[in-house]
N, C-alpha and C positions, 0 to 999 in steps of 0.2 A: 531353569534349575540353574542357572547360570545368572548373576544377578544385576552382570556388566553388559551382558549379551541384546543391549538394546536398543530399538530404532532403526537404525542405517546400516544395514548389516551387510555383508559382501555372499554371506551365501544365498539370502531371500530374492536380492536382486539377482544375482547369476542367472536364478530361477526363471526371471520375468523376460531375458536377453534371451535364452532357449526358446522358450511359449512366442515370443515376438517371432523366432525367424520361424518357427513352426508352423504358426499361421499365415506367417510368410509364403510359405509354399503351397499350402492350402487355397492360397487368393491365385497368386500364378497358377496354379492347375485347372481356378473354376476362370483362367483369364482375367483375371486383376493387376494385371502387372504393375499398373501404375499405386493402386495400395502395400503391395507386396513390397515394392521398392523403397517406399515411403516409411514400414514398420523394419525392415531389415536397416533402412538407413537412423530410426531410432534405437534396435539393438543395437548397433555397431557404436554408437555416440554414450550408452548407459556402459557398457562395456568399459568404454576409455575411462568415464570418472569414477566407475567401480575402482581400476588398478590406479587412475590418479590421486581419486581422494582417500580410500581406504587399505590398500597394501603396506605393508610395513617395509622398507624399503630395505634388501639385505637380511632379510629376518626369515622370511615363510610366513608369516601367519598375516593377520586381517586386524582393522577394527572397525569399530562402531559410532558409526557416526550421532552425537547427542542431542534434543533440539535447540541447546544454548550454544552450539557451533562449535565444541570442543568432541574433541576423536579420545574410542580409550581402546587398548589393542588388547583381542581379547584371544589368546590361543584355544580354541576350542577346536577340536576337530569338523563340524558342521559346515565350518565355512571354507574347510582344505576339500573334503568329497564334492561338495556342490558347484564350486565355482571349476573345480576340475572336469565332474559331471559333465557340465552347462555351460561352458565357457574358454573351453582348455586354447582351441583355438585364438581366443584372443590375449594368452598366456606367452610373455617372451622363455627366451633357452631361460635365462635367468632364473627370473620366476621360478620355473619347472624344477629347475635346480635348487633353487632356495627352498621350494616346498617338500622339496622332498625330504633333502637334509631337514628338515625341521621336524618331519614324520619322523623316520627313524630314528633320530637323538629325544625328541618329546615326547611322542605318544607311540610309540610300538612299543610292545612286547614281545615275547618269542607267538606267546599262544593266545593271545590276546591283543587289546587297544586299548589306551587313557584316551574319554572322552574328551578330556580338556590336561592341558601340560599341568605335572604338579608346581613346574615353575609360574604359572598363569596369579595374577594377582589377587583373583578369588579364592583359587585352590582350596584354601580351608572355608571356604563356606557351605559349601552342600557335601555330603557325603553319601550319597544315592547314586550310584554303582554307574545309573544308566548315562547320565551326564559329568562325570567328575574324574579327577583323578587314578580313581580306586576301579576301573574298567570302564565299561562302553555299554551299551544299550544295544540291541543285538543287530539295527541295521545296518551300523557305524562301519563294521568291521568289512564286510563282503562289498559295501558301500564306494569306505576307501583303497580297496585292492582294486578294485576298476580304476578307478581314480591312478593309482601306482601303476598300471600297464601303461599310462600316456607320457610318466615319466620315467621309470624305472626298466631295468634289464629284465625282460620275462622271467626268466630262473629264478632270480630275488625274490619277486612277489609272489612266484608260484609256490616256491619251498616256503614262505610264510602261508598259505594261503593253504598248506595242507594241514599245517598245524591249529588254524582256525578252525576246519572241518572236525576235527578231534573232540570239538564240543560236544556232538551230537552222542560222544557215546553217554551221557548222561540223561539220555530221552530226546524228546521236544527242546530244541535252542530257546532259551530264558527269554524273558525283560530283558534281562540281563547279564553279565558276568563279571568276576573279577579277572586283575591283573596275577599273575602268580607270582607277583613281587610283596602284593598283600594278602592273598589267599593263595593255600598251599592248592598244588595242580588236583582235579578229583579224576581218578583214573585216565590220568593223560592228557587232561584237557583240563581247558580254564574252568576254576568252579564256578558254577552255576549260582546267580545271589538271590537269597532266600525272599519269602515272603515278609519274615518277619521282621518285628520293629528292631534298627531303624532304617535298614535297606528298601524294603515296603516296594518288591520288584516280583511281580507274577510269574509263576514257576514256568510258563508258555507262554509265547507271547508271537501273533503271526509278522511279526517283524523277521521271525527267522528264517522268513521266507527270501527274504535279500539276497539268501545265499543258491537258492534257486537261480535269482537273477542273473549272479556274478556268473552261474554256472554256464548258462544260455547265452547268454550274451552279452560275455566277453571270454571265457576262458573255450568253448567252444567258439565264441566269436557272431554266432549268430543273428544280424543285422535285420531284423524283419520289416521290411517297410512298407508304407500303404500302398505304392504305387508302381515298385521295380524291383518286386521279387525280393529278394532271398537274398544279402550280401555277405561274407563269410572271413573276414580277418582272427584268423584260430591261431589261442596261445597252448590248445591244448597238446604238443609235444613237451611240456615239459612234465605234463604226467601221466602220457600214457598218448603215444604218436597209434596207434592202433584203434584209440576209443571211440565210441559213437553214439550220438547223442539219436535215438529211434524216438519217429511216431511224434516229432515235432509240429502239431499244427498250426499252419496260417493260410489264411483265405480258403477254407474249405479244403483243402490238399493237406496230407501230410507227409514228413519229409526226414530222411536223414542225413546228418551234418557230424561232417568230419572235418579231419584236416586238410581232405581233400576239398571242402566246399561242401555245398549242399546237394543234396538229390533226390529223385520224388521219390518214396516209397513202394517198393512192389508188391506188400503184404497186401 
């Protein structure tokens, strides 16, 4: 849906970095420390190449390496959210600050977000709001909020997330919603994109489940590990410090998650 997003991309390769590290942890657990060390080394090297070759210094966005050796800058949200999700530990403080600034200045809207910056060279190529400046695919806002909690004050991100949640006022989250600067709010929330031409987005989309992931994984901060139980790094105080997430199932047991941590359910 973005004609310039081709070939070597930061977002897709960042997924390879985290995947190699995950497999390395599994290998280490099985006693194969040699292969685990090799994978971790390859992951670190790939992360360095992503930063060196694809990051646009001083800007906060990324570029795509083309088959002919040239590079094309693409101000799409996918690189932003994927890099922060998969390799945030490989970013400098300067990169994080620049990426945050890019989001708030070019992708953010008060009630939703833009998938593509209106200043991108490809901004007029496509009017599908799931990947254009008109709006964003439903998975992008919650995934972006997860990344912003790693770069910005919790209170600022939480205030935006509360407005995102209002999209549920129109029923199930759609495939995409419009930014309010393009189409007025509906029932106090970003307007759900219609299925009619030329927008052609479904009324209901499973990608809306990304909001549940944001709540469990980041706002309540429940880290459901394979071998070390549940770790909690809560952001819930900016919503309701007394809030509890009950009946969270993990490895055959039920837990209650709160700002105090994880506790086995007594029900």
